[in-house]
N, C-alpha and C positions, 0 to 999 in steps of 0.2 A: 393529369393527375394519375397517380398510381392506381391501377384497377383494384388492387387488394384493399386500398383504403376506402374507395367509394362503395365497396360491398359490405363493409362492416357496419354494424349498428351498435348503438350504445345501450347500456342496461336501462330498462325502464323500471319504475317502482314495482317491486315484486316479481320482476322478470328474471330470466336466466342471466347469470354473470358471464360476460364475454372475456376472452383473454386480454390481458393488458397490451397496449400498443407499444411498439419499440420506440426508442429515442428518435430514430430516423423518421418514423411515421409522424411522431409529434412535431418534429422540426418541419416536415413537409406541410402539415396543417398550418403551422405558424407562418411559413413562407406564403402559402396560398392566401391566408388571411391578410398579410401585409400587402399583397398585390391586388386584393379584391376591392379595397376602398369601402368595404361595408363595415357596419358596426359589429361589435363582437356578438351582440344578440342575434342579428340577422345572419351572420356567418355561421354561428353555432346551430341555429335552427335549420339552415339550409343543409348542413352536413351531419345533422343528427348528433351534435355534441352537447354536453352539459356545459353551460357557461362557466360554472365554478371550476370544473375540471380543466377547461381551456385556460383560464387565468392561472391555475396552478402549474400547468405545463409551461406556460410562458415565463412565469417566475423562476421555475426550476432550471429551464434551459438557458435563460439569461444568466442566472447565477453560475451555472456550470461553465459558461463561456468566459466569465470574468475571473472566477477563482483560480484556475490554473496559473494565470499570470501572477496573481498575488502570492501563491504558494512557491513561486520560483525563488523568492528571497529578495534581498536588497539589491538595488542597482547603484553602481558607482556614479557619483555626481561630482562634477568639477565646476567651480565658480570662477568667473573672470573677475579680476581685481578692479577693472574699470567700473563695472556696475552701470553702464550707460544704456544697456539693452532695454528695450521697451516690450520685449516678448520673451517667452520661455520656449525652448525647443525640446520636444520629447521625441526620443527615438524608440519606437515599439519594436519588439522582437520579431514582428511580422514584416519588417522592412519599411514601415510607414514612418514618415517624418512629419511631426505635427508642430506647428508654430502657434503658440497661444499667447495672446496679448496679456501683459501683466495687469492684474486686477480683474481678469475674467472670472465669472461666477464659478466657484468650484463644483457646484452641482451640475452645471452645464458641461463643464470639462469632463466630469465623471461619466455623464450620459454619452458624450461624444466618444470617449475612449471605449466605453462598453459597446457601442455600435460598431466602431472600427474593428474591435476584436472579433466580432461575429461575422465579418466579411472575409 
């Protein structure tokens, strides 16, 4: 863990306000959390973080990872006339080729794409 992160403390009620953390520090905390296997509550308590702040960071960083691809515009799509395929192939601009079965849950596909974009 980055020594600068471990030395920081969070603001307590009525306590002094600390400088905000950088995007990189927030991302490092999120990575540490994913690897820890702990609950959000236990992780935040161990690292002196506010749970609400942690959830906010996670939401913002996930959204930031997804939106740039959305802002890029429309993608050209070509359809095969045969229509025999039982899957949809998605080419991500990161070089990842994803084959999704027809009828897959759209919410699951969205979560999967979001996770692939963060790696």
